[in-house]
C-alpha positions, 0 to 999 in steps of 0.5 A, a space after each residue: 946100063 948102070 951108072 956109078 951111083 947104082 953100083 955104089 948103092 948096091 955095094 953098100 947094101 951088100 956090105 950091110 947084110 949078113 954073110 950069105 951063110 946066115 939069114 938076112 936080118 931086115 931090122 939090122 939092115 934097116 938100121 944101117 940104111 935108113 939115114 942114108 937113103 930116101 925111105 919109101 916104106 918103113 919096116 913092116 910085116 906083110 900078110 905074105 909072111 915077109 918083113 920088108 922095107 923100101 928105100 930109093 937108091 941114088 938113081 930113084 930106083 926102088 929097093 925092097 929087101 925082105 926077110 922070110 918070117 913064116 917060121 917066127 
């Protein structure tokens, strides 16, 4: 079951991303969300070739978007 708060968080996330025909720019997304959510993990490059950050939505669920950096 989803609460209204979760829907709002996911709607905000979707609006902050690039159009689906373009790659997600994780740093742009971070810039638009960092002051609006509880930060769990700031952006960083992971050993498995992803750049990720972690935030919590209003219900306390972890959201961890990532960008493939294997070809950068």
